[in-house]
DRENPA-3360 file (N, C-alpha, C; in nm, 2 decimals, always signed):
BEGIN
1 = XXXXXXXX = +1.87/-1.34/+1.16/+1.75/-1.40/+1.13/+1.74/-1.45/+0.99 ~ +1.69/-1.58/+0.99/+1.69/-1.65/+0.85/+1.55/-1.64/+0.80 ~ +1.55/-1.62/+0.67/+1.42/-1.61/+0.60/+1.32/-1.50/+0.66 ~ +1.37/-1.38/+0.66/+1.28/-1.28/+0.72/+1.17/-1.23/+0.62 ~ +1.05/-1.19/+0.68/+0.94/-1.14/+0.59/+0.90/-1.00/+0.65 ~ +0.88/-0.91/+0.57/+0.83/-0.77/+0.62/+0.68/-0.78/+0.60 ~ +0.61/-0.76/+0.71/+0.47/-0.76/+0.72/+0.43/-0.60/+0.71 ~ +0.34/-0.57/+0.63/+0.30/-0.43/+0.62/+0.16/-0.41/+0.63;
9 = XXXXXXXX = +0.11/-0.32/+0.72/-0.03/-0.27/+0.72/-0.03/-0.12/+0.71 ~ -0.11/-0.07/+0.61/-0.12/+0.07/+0.58/-0.23/+0.13/+0.67 ~ -0.18/+0.24/+0.75/-0.29/+0.30/+0.83/-0.38/+0.38/+0.75 ~ -0.53/+0.34/+0.76/-0.63/+0.40/+0.69/-0.60/+0.43/+0.54 ~ -0.57/+0.31/+0.47/-0.53/+0.33/+0.33/-0.63/+0.41/+0.24 ~ -0.75/+0.38/+0.25/-0.86/+0.45/+0.16/-0.87/+0.59/+0.22 ~ -0.85/+0.63/+0.34/-0.87/+0.76/+0.38/-0.76/+0.85/+0.38 ~ -0.64/+0.80/+0.34/-0.53/+0.89/+0.34/-0.46/+0.92/+0.20;
17 = XXXXXXXX = -0.50/+0.85/+0.10/-0.43/+0.87/-0.04/-0.44/+1.01/-0.07 ~ -0.33/+1.06/-0.10/-0.31/+1.21/-0.15/-0.38/+1.22/-0.28 ~ -0.47/+1.32/-0.29/-0.55/+1.33/-0.42/-0.46/+1.38/-0.53 ~ -0.36/+1.47/-0.51/-0.27/+1.50/-0.62/-0.19/+1.39/-0.67 ~ -0.13/+1.30/-0.58/-0.05/+1.19/-0.61/-0.14/+1.09/-0.69 ~ -0.26/+1.06/-0.63/-0.36/+0.97/-0.69/-0.39/+1.01/-0.85 ~ -0.43/+1.15/-0.85/-0.47/+1.19/-0.99/-0.34/+1.19/-1.09 ~ -0.23/+1.20/-1.04/-0.11/+1.19/-1.13/-0.10/+1.05/-1.18;
25 = XXXXXXXX = -0.12/+0.94/-1.09/-0.12/+0.81/-1.14/-0.24/+0.78/-1.22 ~ -0.35/+0.82/-1.20/-0.47/+0.81/-1.30/-0.44/+0.86/-1.43 ~ -0.38/+0.99/-1.43/-0.36/+1.06/-1.57/-0.25/+0.99/-1.63 ~ -0.17/+0.91/-1.58/-0.07/+0.83/-1.65/-0.13/+0.72/-1.74 ~ -0.25/+0.69/-1.70/-0.31/+0.56/-1.77/-0.44/+0.61/-1.84 ~ -0.51/+0.73/-1.80/-0.63/+0.77/-1.86/-0.60/+0.90/-1.93 ~ -0.65/+0.91/-2.07/-0.62/+1.02/-2.14/-0.76/+1.10/-2.17 ~ -0.87/+1.04/-2.13/-0.99/+1.09/-2.15/-1.02/+1.20/-2.05;
33 = XXXXXXXX = -1.02/+1.33/-2.09/-1.03/+1.44/-2.00/-1.16/+1.44/-1.93 ~ -1.28/+1.41/-1.99/-1.41/+1.41/-1.91/-1.40/+1.30/-1.80 ~ -1.34/+1.19/-1.83/-1.32/+1.09/-1.72/-1.23/+1.13/-1.61 ~ -1.12/+1.19/-1.64/-1.03/+1.25/-1.54/-1.11/+1.36/-1.45 ~ -1.18/+1.43/-1.52/-1.27/+1.54/-1.46/-1.37/+1.48/-1.35 ~ -1.43/+1.37/-1.40/-1.53/+1.30/-1.32/-1.46/+1.24/-1.19 ~ -1.34/+1.17/-1.22/-1.27/+1.11/-1.09/-1.23/+1.23/-1.00 ~ -1.18/+1.33/-1.05/-1.14/+1.44/-0.96/-1.26/+1.50/-0.89;
41 = XXXXXXXX = -1.37/+1.51/-0.96/-1.49/+1.57/-0.89/-1.53/+1.47/-0.78 ~ -1.53/+1.35/-0.81/-1.57/+1.24/-0.70/-1.47/+1.25/-0.58 ~ -1.35/+1.27/-0.60/-1.26/+1.29/-0.50/-1.28/+1.42/-0.41 ~ -1.33/+1.52/-0.48/-1.34/+1.66/-0.41/-1.47/+1.66/-0.34 ~ -1.56/+1.56/-0.35/-1.68/+1.57/-0.29/-1.69/+1.60/-0.14 ~ -1.58/+1.55/-0.07/-1.58/+1.58/+0.07/-1.65/+1.48/+0.16 ~ -1.67/+1.52/+0.28/-1.74/+1.43/+0.38/-1.86/+1.51/+0.43 ~ -1.97/+1.43/+0.43/-2.10/+1.50/+0.48/-2.12/+1.46/+0.63;
49 = XXXXXXXX = -2.11/+1.56/+0.72/-2.14/+1.52/+0.87/-2.23/+1.64/+0.91 ~ -2.34/+1.59/+0.97/-2.44/+1.69/+1.03/-2.50/+1.79/+0.93 ~ -2.51/+1.74/+0.81/-2.57/+1.83/+0.70/-2.47/+1.92/+0.64 ~ -2.34/+1.92/+0.68/-2.24/+2.01/+0.64/-2.13/+1.93/+0.56 ~ -2.10/+1.97/+0.44/-2.00/+1.90/+0.35/-1.86/+1.98/+0.39 ~ -1.76/+1.90/+0.42/-1.62/+1.96/+0.43/-1.54/+1.89/+0.34 ~ -1.44/+1.96/+0.28/-1.35/+1.90/+0.18/-1.24/+1.82/+0.27 ~ -1.19/+1.72/+0.20/-1.08/+1.64/+0.27/-0.94/+1.65/+0.22;
57 = XXXXXXXX = -0.92/+1.66/+0.09/-0.78/+1.68/+0.03/-0.72/+1.54/+0.02 ~ -0.77/+1.44/+0.08/-0.70/+1.32/+0.09/-0.81/+1.21/+0.10 ~ -0.78/+1.09/+0.05/-0.87/+0.98/+0.07/-0.96/+0.96/-0.05 ~ -1.02/+0.84/-0.06/-1.11/+0.81/-0.16/-1.26/+0.79/-0.09 ~ -1.36/+0.78/-0.18/-1.49/+0.78/-0.13/-1.52/+0.66/-0.05 ~ -1.56/+0.67/+0.08/-1.59/+0.55/+0.16/-1.70/+0.47/+0.11 ~ -1.68/+0.34/+0.09/-1.78/+0.25/+0.05/-1.80/+0.24/-0.10 ~ -1.74/+0.33/-0.17/-1.75/+0.34/-0.31/-1.69/+0.22/-0.38;
65 = XXXXXXXX = -1.75/+0.17/-0.49/-1.68/+0.05/-0.55/-1.56/+0.09/-0.63 ~ -1.54/+0.22/-0.65/-1.42/+0.27/-0.73/-1.29/+0.29/-0.63 ~ -1.32/+0.29/-0.51/-1.21/+0.31/-0.41/-1.10/+0.21/-0.41 ~ -1.13/+0.08/-0.42/-1.03/-0.02/-0.44/-0.94/-0.01/-0.56 ~ -1.02/+0.02/-0.67/-0.95/+0.04/-0.79/-0.86/+0.17/-0.78 ~ -0.90/+0.27/-0.73/-0.82/+0.39/-0.71/-0.69/+0.36/-0.63 ~ -0.71/+0.29/-0.51/-0.60/+0.25/-0.43/-0.50/+0.16/-0.50 ~ -0.55/+0.07/-0.58/-0.47/-0.02/-0.66/-0.39/+0.06/-0.76;
73 = XXXXXXXX = -0.44/+0.16/-0.83/-0.37/+0.25/-0.92/-0.26/+0.33/-0.84 ~ -0.30/+0.38/-0.73/-0.19/+0.46/-0.65/-0.08/+0.36/-0.60 ~ -0.12/+0.25/-0.56/-0.01/+0.16/-0.51/+0.07/+0.08/-0.62 ~ +0.03/+0.11/-0.75/+0.12/+0.06/-0.86/+0.25/+0.12/-0.86 ~ +0.26/+0.24/-0.79/+0.40/+0.31/-0.78/+0.48/+0.21/-0.70 ~ +0.44/+0.15/-0.60/+0.51/+0.04/-0.51/+0.57/-0.07/-0.60 ~ +0.48/-0.12/-0.70/+0.51/-0.23/-0.79/+0.63/-0.19/-0.87 ~ +0.62/-0.07/-0.94/+0.72/-0.01/-1.02/+0.85/+0.00/-0.95;
81 = XXXXXXXX = +0.85/+0.05/-0.82/+0.97/+0.07/-0.74/+1.02/-0.07/-0.72 ~ +0.95/-0.17/-0.69/+1.01/-0.30/-0.66/+1.07/-0.37/-0.79 ~ +1.02/-0.33/-0.91/+1.09/-0.37/-1.03/+1.22/-0.31/-1.05 ~ +1.25/-0.21/-0.99/+1.37/-0.13/-1.00/+1.46/-0.16/-0.87 ~ +1.47/-0.06/-0.78/+1.56/-0.07/-0.68/+1.51/-0.15/-0.56 ~ +1.39/-0.19/-0.56/+1.33/-0.27/-0.46/+1.37/-0.42/-0.47 ~ +1.39/-0.46/-0.60/+1.42/-0.61/-0.63/+1.54/-0.66/-0.55 ~ +1.64/-0.58/-0.52/+1.76/-0.63/-0.45/+1.72/-0.65/-0.29;
89 = XXXXXXXX = +1.61/-0.59/-0.25/+1.57/-0.60/-0.11/+1.48/-0.71/-0.07 ~ +1.42/-0.78/-0.18/+1.33/-0.89/-0.16/+1.22/-0.90/-0.25 ~ +1.13/-1.00/-0.24/+1.03/-1.02/-0.34/+0.89/-0.96/-0.27 ~ +0.83/-0.86/-0.36/+0.72/-0.80/-0.32/+0.59/-0.90/-0.35 ~ +0.51/-0.93/-0.26/+0.39/-1.00/-0.28/+0.27/-0.90/-0.23 ~ +0.19/-0.85/-0.33/+0.10/-0.75/-0.31/-0.04/-0.80/-0.36 ~ -0.15/-0.78/-0.28/-0.29/-0.80/-0.32/-0.36/-0.67/-0.28 ~ -0.40/-0.58/-0.37/-0.46/-0.46/-0.34/-0.37/-0.38/-0.25;
97 = XXXXXXXX = -0.41/-0.35/-0.13/-0.34/-0.27/-0.04/-0.26/-0.35/+0.07 ~ -0.28/-0.48/+0.06/-0.21/-0.57/+0.16/-0.09/-0.62/+0.09 ~ +0.04/-0.62/+0.15/+0.15/-0.67/+0.10/+0.26/-0.71/+0.20 ~ +0.34/-0.80/+0.16/+0.46/-0.85/+0.24/+0.58/-0.85/+0.14 ~ +0.69/-0.85/+0.20/+0.82/-0.86/+0.13/+0.90/-0.97/+0.19 ~ +0.93/-1.07/+0.11/+1.02/-1.19/+0.15/+1.16/-1.15/+0.12 ~ +1.24/-1.14/+0.21/+1.39/-1.10/+0.20/+1.48/-1.21/+0.24 ~ +1.60/-1.21/+0.18/+1.70/-1.30/+0.21/+1.77/-1.29/+0.34;
105 = XXXXXXXX = +1.79/-1.16/+0.39/+1.85/-1.13/+0.52/+1.78/-1.02/+0.60 ~ +1.81/-1.01/+0.72/+1.74/-0.92/+0.81/+1.78/-0.77/+0.76 ~ +1.90/-0.75/+0.72/+1.94/-0.62/+0.68/+1.86/-0.57/+0.56 ~ +1.84/-0.66/+0.46/+1.77/-0.63/+0.34/+1.62/-0.62/+0.38 ~ +1.57/-0.69/+0.47/+1.43/-0.68/+0.52/+1.40/-0.54/+0.58 ~ +1.50/-0.49/+0.66/+1.48/-0.36/+0.71/+1.49/-0.25/+0.60 ~ +1.58/-0.28/+0.50/+1.58/-0.18/+0.39/+1.45/-0.18/+0.31 ~ +1.39/-0.30/+0.29/+1.27/-0.31/+0.22/+1.16/-0.24/+0.30;
113 = XXXXXXXX = +1.15/-0.25/+0.43/+1.04/-0.18/+0.51/+1.07/-0.03/+0.50 ~ +1.20/+0.03/+0.50/+1.22/+0.16/+0.48/+1.18/+0.22/+0.35 ~ +1.21/+0.13/+0.24/+1.18/+0.17/+0.11/+1.01/+0.18/+0.10 ~ +0.95/+0.08/+0.14/+0.80/+0.08/+0.13/+0.75/+0.20/+0.20 ~ +0.80/+0.23/+0.32/+0.75/+0.35/+0.39/+0.78/+0.48/+0.32 ~ +0.89/+0.48/+0.25/+0.92/+0.61/+0.17/+0.83/+0.61/+0.05 ~ +0.81/+0.51/-0.02/+0.71/+0.51/-0.14/+0.57/+0.55/-0.08 ~ +0.52/+0.49/+0.02/+0.39/+0.52/+0.07/+0.38/+0.66/+0.12;
121 = XXXXXXXX = +0.49/+0.72/+0.17/+0.48/+0.86/+0.22/+0.46/+0.95/+0.10 ~ +0.51/+0.91/-0.02/+0.49/+1.00/-0.13/+0.35/+0.99/-0.18 ~ +0.28/+0.89/-0.14/+0.13/+0.88/-0.17/+0.03/+0.94/-0.06 ~ +0.10/+0.98/+0.05/+0.03/+1.05/+0.17/-0.01/+0.93/+0.26 ~ +0.04/+0.82/+0.24/+0.01/+0.70/+0.34/+0.12/+0.67/+0.44 ~ +0.09/+0.60/+0.54/+0.18/+0.57/+0.65/+0.16/+0.43/+0.68 ~ +0.27/+0.36/+0.74/+0.26/+0.23/+0.78/+0.21/+0.23/+0.92 ~ +0.14/+0.13/+0.96/+0.08/+0.12/+1.10/+0.18/+0.04/+1.18;
129 = XXXXXXXX = +0.26/+0.10/+1.26/+0.37/+0.04/+1.33/+0.32/-0.08/+1.42 ~ +0.22/-0.07/+1.48/+0.17/-0.19/+1.56/+0.15/-0.31/+1.48 ~ +0.11/-0.31/+1.36/+0.07/-0.41/+1.27/+0.18/-0.44/+1.16 ~ +0.28/-0.37/+1.16/+0.38/-0.38/+1.05/+0.52/-0.42/+1.13 ~ +0.60/-0.50/+1.07/+0.72/-0.54/+1.12/+0.79/-0.65/+1.04 ~ +0.90/-0.70/+1.10/+0.98/-0.81/+1.03/+0.97/-0.93/+1.12 ~ +0.94/-1.04/+1.06/+0.92/-1.17/+1.13/+1.00/-1.28/+1.06 ~ +1.04/-1.38/+1.13/+1.13/-1.49/+1.09/+1.03/-1.59/+1.02;
137 = XXXXXXXX = +1.07/-1.65/+0.91/+1.00/-1.76/+0.85/+1.07/-1.89/+0.87 ~ +1.20/-1.88/+0.91/+1.28/-2.00/+0.92/+1.24/-2.09/+1.05 ~ +1.32/-2.19/+1.08/+1.30/-2.28/+1.19/+1.28/-2.21/+1.31 ~ +1.16/-2.23/+1.38/+1.13/-2.17/+1.51/+1.07/-2.04/+1.49 ~ +1.06/-1.99/+1.37/+1.00/-1.85/+1.35/+0.85/-1.86/+1.37 ~ +0.78/-1.74/+1.39/+0.64/-1.74/+1.42/+0.56/-1.72/+1.30 ~ +0.62/-1.69/+1.18/+0.54/-1.68/+1.05/+0.46/-1.55/+1.06 ~ +0.37/-1.55/+0.96/+0.28/-1.42/+0.95/+0.15/-1.46/+0.90;
145 = XXXXXXXX = +0.05/-1.38/+0.92/-0.09/-1.39/+0.86/-0.10/-1.30/+0.74 ~ -0.14/-1.35/+0.62/-0.17/-1.27/+0.51/-0.28/-1.32/+0.43 ~ -0.38/-1.24/+0.41/-0.50/-1.26/+0.33/-0.58/-1.39/+0.39 ~ -0.58/-1.40/+0.53/-0.66/-1.50/+0.59/-0.58/-1.63/+0.61 ~ -0.46/-1.64/+0.59/-0.38/-1.76/+0.60/-0.26/-1.73/+0.68 ~ -0.22/-1.84/+0.76/-0.09/-1.83/+0.84/+0.02/-1.89/+0.75 ~ +0.13/-1.81/+0.73/+0.24/-1.86/+0.64/+0.37/-1.87/+0.73 ~ +0.43/-2.00/+0.72/+0.56/-2.01/+0.79/+0.62/-2.12/+0.72;
153 = XXXX = +0.75/-2.12/+0.72/+0.84/-2.22/+0.65/+0.86/-2.34/+0.75 ~ +0.83/-2.45/+0.69/+0.84/-2.59/+0.76/+0.92/-2.68/+0.66 ~ +0.99/-2.78/+0.73/+1.06/-2.88/+0.65/+0.97/-2.98/+0.60 ~ +0.98/-3.03/+0.49/+0.89/-3.14/+0.44/+0.95/-3.27/+0.45;
% end
């Protein structure tokens, strides 16, 4: 396959981020102990259902404006991985929790998918297999949808 792209969709990104992994990433950037305590307390709030609060252990606050920021902090691990060992597998294009990897060969695209799955696993996240895969961008390829646009390679 020429010009493969790895399309990735994270299963329930905001609901599955591991609290310990997330707080480790926040603590790498924030040294203010009261702020760390506040973020930790917000994560521990749990879910209110039928008047009963139950702890979650994973995920960020649904609908909270801080949730995308926390997800982005957690996924920065992916950016760092791609600056190192991921660089040989392809180019990572990420916008918050949506990302694709543009690879030179099918073999490297598969390696990129496996590396992304391994990094996400460390954060408590999983790929959604039905919406993640490798597609061809070259002549006759179907391309992929990313951030509301259809991308494919065409000759000019």
